[in-house]
DOBA-105116 format. One record per residue (C-alpha): residue number from 1; residue in one letter; x, y, z negated. Coordinates in nm, 2 decimals, padded with zeros to 4 digits, always signed. Layout:
// DOBA-105116
- NUM:A:X:Y:Z $
...
END
This chain:
// DOBA-105116
- 1:M:+11.52:+10.76:-07.92 $
- 2:R:+11.37:+10.90:-08.24 $
- 3:V:+11.45:+10.69:-08.55 $
- 4:I:+11.21:+10.66:-08.84 $
- 5:D:+11.36:+10.49:-09.14 $
- 6:A:+11.07:+10.32:-09.30 $
- 7:D:+11.26:+10.23:-09.62 $
- 8:G:+11.51:+10.45:-09.78 $
- 9:H:+11.56:+10.50:-10.15 $
- 10:V:+11.63:+10.75:-10.43 $
- 11:E:+11.84:+10.70:-10.74 $
- 12:E:+11.64:+10.84:-11.02 $
- 13:N:+11.80:+11.08:-11.27 $
- 14:L:+11.71:+11.27:-11.59 $
- 15:E:+11.50:+11.52:-11.40 $
- 16:T:+11.26:+11.25:-11.30 $
- 17:F:+11.13:+11.23:-11.66 $
- 18:S:+11.18:+11.59:-11.76 $
- 19:D:+10.92:+11.80:-11.94 $
- 20:K:+10.80:+11.93:-11.60 $
- 21:Y:+10.67:+11.59:-11.50 $
- 22:L:+10.64:+11.36:-11.80 $
- 23:D:+10.32:+11.35:-12.01 $
- 24:P:+10.39:+11.55:-12.33 $
- 25:A:+10.26:+11.26:-12.54 $
- 26:F:+10.56:+11.05:-12.43 $
- 27:R:+10.85:+11.30:-12.44 $
- 28:S:+10.98:+11.17:-12.76 $
- 29:V:+11.04:+10.83:-12.60 $
- 30:R:+11.15:+10.95:-12.25 $
- 31:P:+11.41:+10.75:-12.07 $
- 32:R:+11.77:+10.86:-12.14 $
- 33:V:+12.10:+10.76:-11.99 $
- 34:T:+12.40:+10.60:-12.16 $
- 35:G:+12.73:+10.46:-12.06 $
- 36:V:+12.87:+10.11:-12.15 $
- 37:D:+13.22:+10.00:-12.02 $
- 38:G:+13.21:+10.24:-11.73 $
- 39:L:+12.86:+10.15:-11.62 $
- 40:A:+12.55:+10.37:-11.65 $
- 41:Y:+12.22:+10.25:-11.79 $
- 42:W:+11.87:+10.38:-11.86 $
- 43:V:+11.76:+10.34:-12.22 $
- 44:I:+11.38:+10.28:-12.24 $
- 45:E:+11.25:+10.20:-12.58 $
- 46:E:+11.60:+10.12:-12.69 $
- 47:Q:+11.64:+09.86:-12.42 $
- 48:L:+11.91:+09.89:-12.14 $
- 49:Y:+11.82:+09.89:-11.77 $
- 50:P:+11.94:+09.74:-11.55 $
- 51:R:+12.00:+09.41:-11.73 $
- 52:R:+12.29:+09.27:-11.53 $
- 53:V:+12.36:+08.96:-11.74 $
- 54:G:+12.14:+08.72:-11.94 $
- 55:P:+11.79:+08.59:-11.90 $
- 56:G:+11.58:+08.81:-11.67 $
- 57:C:+11.88:+08.98:-11.53 $
- 58:H:+11.86:+09.23:-11.24 $
- 59:N:+12.07:+09.49:-11.08 $
- 60:L:+11.99:+09.85:-10.99 $
- 61:G:+12.19:+10.15:-10.85 $
- 62:T:+12.03:+10.39:-11.09 $
- 63:P:+12.15:+10.58:-11.29 $
- 64:T:+12.45:+10.70:-11.09 $
- 65:N:+12.64:+10.88:-11.36 $
- 66:V:+12.67:+10.97:-11.73 $
- 67:N:+12.70:+11.34:-11.79 $
- 68:G:+12.85:+11.39:-11.45 $
- 69:Q:+13.09:+11.10:-11.48 $
- 70:L:+13.04:+10.86:-11.20 $
- 71:A:+12.95:+10.51:-11.30 $
- 72:A:+13.17:+10.22:-11.17 $
- 73:H:+12.88:+10.10:-10.96 $
- 74:T:+12.86:+10.44:-10.79 $
- 75:L:+13.23:+10.48:-10.70 $
- 76:G:+13.31:+10.41:-10.34 $
- 77:K:+12.96:+10.49:-10.21 $
- 78:S:+12.96:+10.71:-09.90 $
- 79:D:+12.66:+10.91:-10.01 $
- 80:S:+12.70:+11.21:-10.25 $
- 81:I:+12.52:+11.22:-10.58 $
- 82:G:+12.30:+11.50:-10.46 $
- 83:S:+12.20:+11.29:-10.16 $
- 84:M:+12.14:+10.98:-10.36 $
- 85:E:+11.94:+11.15:-10.64 $
- 86:L:+11.76:+11.40:-10.40 $
- 87:T:+11.89:+11.69:-10.62 $
- 88:D:+12.04:+11.82:-10.30 $
- 89:I:+11.79:+11.78:-10.02 $
- 90:A:+12.03:+11.93:-09.76 $
- 91:A:+12.28:+11.66:-09.85 $
- 92:R:+12.03:+11.39:-09.78 $
- 93:V:+11.93:+11.55:-09.45 $
- 94:K:+12.30:+11.56:-09.35 $
- 95:A:+12.33:+11.19:-09.44 $
- 96:M:+12.03:+11.12:-09.22 $
- 97:D:+12.18:+11.33:-08.94 $
- 98:D:+12.51:+11.14:-08.97 $
- 99:E:+12.31:+10.82:-08.90 $
- 100:D:+12.08:+10.97:-08.64 $
- 101:I:+11.77:+10.92:-08.86 $
- 102:A:+11.50:+11.17:-08.77 $
- 103:V:+11.25:+11.08:-09.05 $
- 104:Q:+11.30:+10.88:-09.37 $
- 105:V:+11.04:+10.74:-09.61 $
- 106:I:+11.18:+10.72:-09.96 $
- 107:Y:+11.11:+10.44:-10.21 $
- 108:T:+11.20:+10.41:-10.57 $
- 109:T:+11.50:+10.22:-10.72 $
- 110:L:+11.42:+10.21:-11.09 $
- 111:F:+11.08:+10.06:-11.05 $
- 112:L:+11.22:+09.77:-10.85 $
- 113:A:+11.25:+09.60:-11.19 $
- 114:Y:+10.95:+09.49:-11.40 $
- 115:P:+10.86:+09.53:-11.68 $
- 116:L:+11.05:+09.84:-11.78 $
- 117:T:+10.83:+09.85:-12.09 $
- 118:T:+10.55:+09.65:-12.23 $
- 119:N:+10.39:+09.97:-12.36 $
- 120:V:+10.12:+10.01:-12.10 $
- 121:P:+10.04:+10.38:-12.16 $
- 122:L:+10.42:+10.46:-12.15 $
- 123:A:+10.45:+10.27:-11.82 $
- 124:T:+10.17:+10.47:-11.67 $
- 125:A:+10.33:+10.79:-11.79 $
- 126:L:+10.67:+10.69:-11.64 $
- 127:T:+10.52:+10.61:-11.30 $
- 128:S:+10.31:+10.93:-11.30 $
- 129:S:+10.62:+11.13:-11.39 $
- 130:Y:+10.81:+10.98:-11.10 $
- 131:D:+10.52:+11.06:-10.85 $
- 132:R:+10.50:+11.42:-10.97 $
- 133:W:+10.88:+11.46:-10.94 $
- 134:M:+10.88:+11.32:-10.59 $
- 135:G:+10.59:+11.53:-10.48 $
- 136:D:+10.76:+11.84:-10.62 $
- 137:R:+11.08:+11.76:-10.44 $
- 138:L:+10.94:+11.65:-10.10 $
- 139:S:+10.58:+11.77:-10.05 $
- 140:G:+10.55:+11.92:-09.71 $
- 141:H:+10.91:+11.82:-09.60 $
- 142:Q:+10.91:+11.75:-09.23 $
- 143:R:+11.18:+11.49:-09.23 $
- 144:I:+11.17:+11.32:-09.57 $
- 145:K:+10.85:+11.14:-09.68 $
- 146:W:+10.79:+10.93:-09.99 $
- 147:A:+10.61:+10.64:-10.14 $
- 148:A:+10.44:+10.66:-10.48 $
- 149:V:+10.45:+10.41:-10.76 $
- 150:V:+10.16:+10.30:-10.99 $
- 151:N:+10.11:+10.09:-11.30 $
- 152:L:+09.92:+09.78:-11.20 $
- 153:D:+09.89:+09.68:-11.57 $
- 154:D:+09.64:+09.97:-11.60 $
- 155:I:+09.41:+09.96:-11.29 $
- 156:P:+09.19:+10.26:-11.38 $
- 157:S:+09.51:+10.47:-11.41 $
- 158:A:+09.65:+10.31:-11.09 $
- 159:V:+09.34:+10.42:-10.90 $
- 160:R:+09.38:+10.78:-11.04 $
- 161:Q:+09.75:+10.76:-10.94 $
- 162:V:+09.66:+10.67:-10.58 $
- 163:H:+09.44:+10.97:-10.55 $
- 164:E:+09.70:+11.20:-10.71 $
- 165:A:+09.97:+11.06:-10.49 $
- 166:K:+09.77:+11.15:-10.18 $
- 167:K:+09.73:+11.50:-10.31 $
- 168:L:+10.11:+11.52:-10.38 $
- 169:G:+10.19:+11.42:-10.02 $
- 170:A:+10.28:+11.05:-10.05 $
- 171:V:+10.25:+10.84:-09.73 $
- 172:S:+10.26:+10.50:-09.91 $
- 173:V:+10.22:+10.33:-10.25 $
- 174:M:+10.48:+10.08:-10.34 $
- 175:V:+10.41:+09.76:-10.54 $
- 176:L:+10.63:+09.46:-10.60 $
- 177:G:+10.54:+09.11:-10.48 $
- 178:T:+10.34:+09.02:-10.79 $
- 179:A:+10.15:+09.23:-11.05 $
- 180:G:+10.36:+09.09:-11.33 $
- 181:D:+10.25:+08.73:-11.37 $
- 182:D:+09.93:+08.79:-11.17 $
- 183:M:+09.92:+08.73:-10.79 $
- 184:L:+09.83:+09.02:-10.57 $
- 185:D:+09.49:+08.86:-10.49 $
- 186:H:+09.38:+08.89:-10.85 $
- 187:P:+09.02:+09.04:-10.85 $
- 188:R:+09.12:+09.30:-11.11 $
- 189:L:+09.33:+09.47:-10.84 $
- 190:D:+09.04:+09.53:-10.60 $
- 191:P:+08.97:+09.89:-10.71 $
- 192:F:+09.33:+09.97:-10.64 $
- 193:Y:+09.31:+09.84:-10.28 $
- 194:A:+08.98:+10.03:-10.24 $
- 195:A:+09.15:+10.35:-10.34 $
- 196:L:+09.44:+10.29:-10.09 $
- 197:C:+09.18:+10.24:-09.81 $
- 198:Q:+08.99:+10.55:-09.92 $
- 199:E:+09.30:+10.76:-09.90 $
- 200:N:+09.44:+10.58:-09.59 $
- 201:L:+09.77:+10.51:-09.77 $
- 202:A:+09.99:+10.22:-09.67 $
- 203:L:+10.06:+09.95:-09.92 $
- 204:G:+10.44:+09.90:-09.93 $
- 205:V:+10.52:+09.56:-10.08 $
- 206:H:+10.89:+09.58:-10.17 $
- 207:V:+11.14:+09.31:-10.29 $
- 208:G:+11.21:+09.34:-10.65 $
- 209:W:+11.22:+09.16:-10.98 $
- 210:S:+10.84:+09.15:-11.04 $
- 211:C:+10.74:+08.82:-11.19 $
- 212:P:+10.87:+08.76:-11.55 $
- 213:S:+10.79:+08.39:-11.52 $
- 214:V:+11.04:+08.37:-11.23 $
- 215:N:+11.28:+08.64:-11.35 $
- 216:N:+11.34:+08.46:-11.68 $
- 217:L:+11.45:+08.14:-11.52 $
- 218:Y:+11.78:+08.31:-11.42 $
- 219:S:+12.07:+08.43:-11.63 $
- 220:H:+12.31:+08.50:-11.35 $
- 221:I:+12.25:+08.79:-11.11 $
- 222:Y:+12.36:+08.61:-10.80 $
- 223:P:+12.08:+08.34:-10.78 $
- 224:S:+11.84:+08.60:-10.94 $
- 225:G:+11.92:+08.83:-10.65 $
- 226:V:+11.84:+08.56:-10.41 $
- 227:I:+11.52:+08.40:-10.55 $
- 228:A:+11.37:+08.62:-10.82 $
- 229:F:+11.43:+08.93:-10.61 $
- 230:H:+11.30:+08.80:-10.27 $
- 231:V:+11.05:+08.52:-10.33 $
- 232:P:+10.78:+08.73:-10.49 $
- 233:L:+10.75:+08.91:-10.15 $
- 234:L:+10.67:+08.58:-09.98 $
- 235:M:+10.42:+08.52:-10.26 $
- 236:A:+10.26:+08.85:-10.19 $
- 237:F:+10.20:+08.78:-09.82 $
- 238:T:+10.05:+08.44:-09.91 $
- 239:A:+09.83:+08.59:-10.18 $
- 240:L:+09.70:+08.88:-09.97 $
- 241:V:+09.60:+08.65:-09.69 $
- 242:S:+09.49:+08.33:-09.87 $
- 243:G:+09.32:+08.52:-10.15 $
- 244:G:+09.09:+08.70:-09.91 $
- 245:V:+09.22:+09.05:-09.99 $
- 246:L:+09.25:+09.13:-09.61 $
- 247:D:+08.89:+09.01:-09.57 $
- 248:R:+08.76:+09.23:-09.84 $
- 249:F:+08.97:+09.53:-09.72 $
- 250:P:+09.02:+09.48:-09.35 $
- 251:E:+09.14:+09.84:-09.30 $
- 252:L:+09.43:+09.80:-09.56 $
- 253:K:+09.77:+09.86:-09.40 $
- 254:V:+10.05:+09.65:-09.56 $
- 255:V:+10.42:+09.65:-09.50 $
- 256:F:+10.66:+09.39:-09.64 $
- 257:L:+11.00:+09.56:-09.71 $
- 258:E:+11.36:+09.46:-09.74 $
- 259:A:+11.35:+09.08:-09.72 $
- 260:G:+11.44:+09.07:-09.35 $
- 261:C:+11.20:+08.90:-09.11 $
- 262:Q:+11.35:+08.55:-09.10 $
- 263:W:+11.10:+08.42:-09.36 $
- 264:V:+10.80:+08.52:-09.15 $
- 265:P:+10.79:+08.21:-08.91 $
- 266:F:+10.83:+07.97:-09.21 $
- 267:I:+10.55:+08.12:-09.41 $
- 268:V:+10.31:+08.17:-09.12 $
- 269:E:+10.36:+07.82:-09.00 $
- 270:R:+10.32:+07.67:-09.35 $
- 271:M:+10.01:+07.87:-09.41 $
- 272:H:+09.86:+07.77:-09.07 $
- 273:H:+09.93:+07.41:-09.14 $
- 274:R:+09.77:+07.42:-09.49 $
- 275:F:+09.48:+07.62:-09.37 $
- 276:K:+09.39:+07.36:-09.11 $
- 277:N:+09.45:+07.07:-09.36 $
- 278:Q:+09.25:+07.22:-09.65 $
- 279:G:+08.98:+07.34:-09.41 $
- 280:S:+08.92:+07.01:-09.23 $
- 281:T:+09.01:+06.72:-09.48 $
- 282:L:+09.04:+06.78:-09.85 $
- 283:R:+08.74:+07.01:-09.86 $
- 284:K:+08.51:+06.72:-09.77 $
- 285:F:+08.59:+06.56:-10.10 $
- 286:L:+08.64:+06.88:-10.31 $
- 287:P:+08.46:+07.17:-10.16 $
- 288:Q:+08.61:+07.41:-10.41 $
- 289:T:+08.95:+07.36:-10.23 $
- 290:A:+08.83:+07.52:-09.91 $
- 291:P:+09.04:+07.82:-09.81 $
- 292:I:+08.91:+08.16:-09.93 $
- 293:Q:+09.05:+08.34:-09.63 $
- 294:K:+08.81:+08.35:-09.34 $
- 295:L:+09.05:+08.34:-09.05 $
- 296:P:+09.37:+08.17:-08.94 $
- 297:V:+09.68:+08.37:-09.06 $
- 298:Q:+09.77:+08.48:-08.71 $
- 299:D:+09.44:+08.65:-08.67 $
- 300:Y:+09.51:+08.89:-08.96 $
- 301:I:+09.85:+08.98:-08.80 $
- 302:K:+09.68:+09.04:-08.46 $
- 303:R:+09.46:+09.30:-08.62 $
- 304:G:+09.77:+09.52:-08.62 $
- 305:N:+09.78:+09.64:-08.98 $
- 306:I:+10.04:+09.40:-09.12 $
- 307:Y:+10.40:+09.51:-09.07 $
- 308:F:+10.73:+09.33:-09.14 $
- 309:S:+11.07:+09.50:-09.19 $
- 310:T:+11.37:+09.35:-09.01 $
- 311:E:+11.74:+09.35:-09.10 $
- 312:V:+11.92:+09.47:-08.79 $
- 313:E:+12.13:+09.15:-08.78 $
- 314:D:+11.84:+08.91:-08.82 $
- 315:E:+11.92:+08.63:-08.57 $
- 316:I:+11.57:+08.52:-08.51 $
- 317:L:+11.43:+08.87:-08.45 $
- 318:P:+11.34:+08.79:-08.09 $
- 319:H:+11.14:+08.49:-08.21 $
- 320:V:+10.96:+08.70:-08.47 $
- 321:L:+10.88:+08.96:-08.22 $
- 322:H:+10.72:+08.69:-08.00 $
- 323:L:+10.54:+08.55:-08.30 $
- 324:V:+10.38:+08.86:-08.45 $
- 325:G:+10.42:+09.11:-08.16 $
- 326:E:+10.66:+09.40:-08.12 $
- 327:S:+10.40:+09.64:-08.26 $
- 328:Q:+10.44:+09.49:-08.61 $
- 329:I:+10.81:+09.52:-08.69 $
- 330:I:+10.97:+09.82:-08.86 $
- 331:F:+11.33:+09.91:-08.97 $
- 332:G:+11.46:+10.03:-09.31 $
- 333:S:+11.81:+10.16:-09.37 $
- 334:D:+11.81:+10.10:-09.75 $
- 335:M:+12.01:+10.43:-09.79 $
- 336:P:+12.18:+10.49:-10.03 $
- 337:H:+12.20:+10.14:-10.18 $
- 338:G:+12.55:+09.99:-10.19 $
- 339:D:+12.48:+09.67:-09.99 $
- 340:R:+12.34:+09.84:-09.68 $
- 341:D:+12.50:+09.87:-09.34 $
- 342:R:+12.57:+10.23:-09.24 $
- 343:C:+12.44:+10.34:-08.91 $
- 344:A:+12.22:+10.03:-08.90 $
- 345:A:+11.98:+10.18:-08.64 $
- 346:A:+12.26:+10.21:-08.40 $
- 347:I:+12.35:+09.84:-08.45 $
- 348:L:+11.99:+09.75:-08.36 $
- 349:Q:+11.99:+09.97:-08.05 $
- 350:K:+12.30:+09.79:-07.93 $
- 351:R:+12.14:+09.45:-07.94 $
- 352:T:+12.10:+09.29:-07.60 $
- 353:D:+11.85:+09.01:-07.70 $
- 354:I:+11.55:+09.24:-07.75 $
- 355:S:+11.39:+09.48:-07.50 $
- 356:E:+11.42:+09.86:-07.50 $
- 357:S:+11.04:+09.88:-07.56 $
- 358:A:+11.08:+09.66:-07.87 $
- 359:K:+11.36:+09.89:-08.00 $
- 360:E:+11.14:+10.19:-07.95 $
- 361:S:+10.85:+10.02:-08.12 $
- 362:I:+11.06:+09.91:-08.42 $
- 363:L:+11.24:+10.24:-08.47 $
- 364:D:+10.97:+10.49:-08.39 $
- 365:K:+10.62:+10.39:-08.28 $
- 366:N:+10.55:+10.13:-08.55 $
- 367:P:+10.66:+10.32:-08.86 $
- 368:A:+10.48:+10.63:-08.72 $
- 369:R:+10.16:+10.44:-08.70 $
- 370:L:+10.21:+10.27:-09.03 $
- 371:Y:+10.27:+10.59:-09.23 $
- 372:G:+10.05:+10.82:-09.02 $
- 373:L:+10.34:+11.03:-08.90 $
- 374:A:+10.33:+11.25:-08.59 $
END
């Protein structure tokens, strides 16, 4: 059975923001790497990233080293630096072969935290530099595909980035669960969604620290990694449906990545309950409370362009398959992040509580359809 890994990652490095890719106007403030107490950090406008302690804390695997000296958070990982950073494509292909992965779609690591800067033009330059770097590394590669990043604080630039990403060979554009403190149904984002539809690029909604109002509630990485990291993705699903985005852009393909699938029954049921309630009772007294979405939530899923990733150990995966259909679930390895299960696809293939047809759909047919892969 062919395995398509719908969500792998790259650990960015200094080449990502080198002169070859970064807008010349921002080279004097390009991200650099420093070491503190054996850990490696990005320095962006004199601020350290990741911020592992204190308000707004988050954790990232990038950068992996300082001047070739492995950081403490990199030691013990099974993947080589060349594989993690995509500086050695052959090494990444070998890592894929070792786990029987035929095709892998690569997402960012650094841009899983927001904001990296409040300087909007700099943020646009950094995301564009990343996209050009990935396009240069992977354009035309048969087995490794990639997702672009954009700056949703600058929608005209984000639209241009979508069109550029398509030319560079991207198969998806990643966003986090919110656009900063704006929900993903904010009307200012509509030109971005229109560009995705025009280019037939999937929208990859990935877990990450996206919402400052939520991030800054936490000063410890453990609860932050549970709530601030995951909950924005649930907010994204709710916003895209309830805010009418999927009515305005019915051809938009969306995948929700790396939160497992166990949240799906809860959110779908709660939205269905509220949709009925707001649609039949409260609206009689306050018409402005009527739902914006036109259809019950399940009807949007039945269209076939909403996808959910699963963790291979998700206990209620059989129930989710029954709820949303086996054509809407995909698998991501999370390679090379440190908290992943190696050979995860094989673990899924050994499960006895889901059908062989479901396994083939999750590992091959669904991600191929989502990303437009042969």
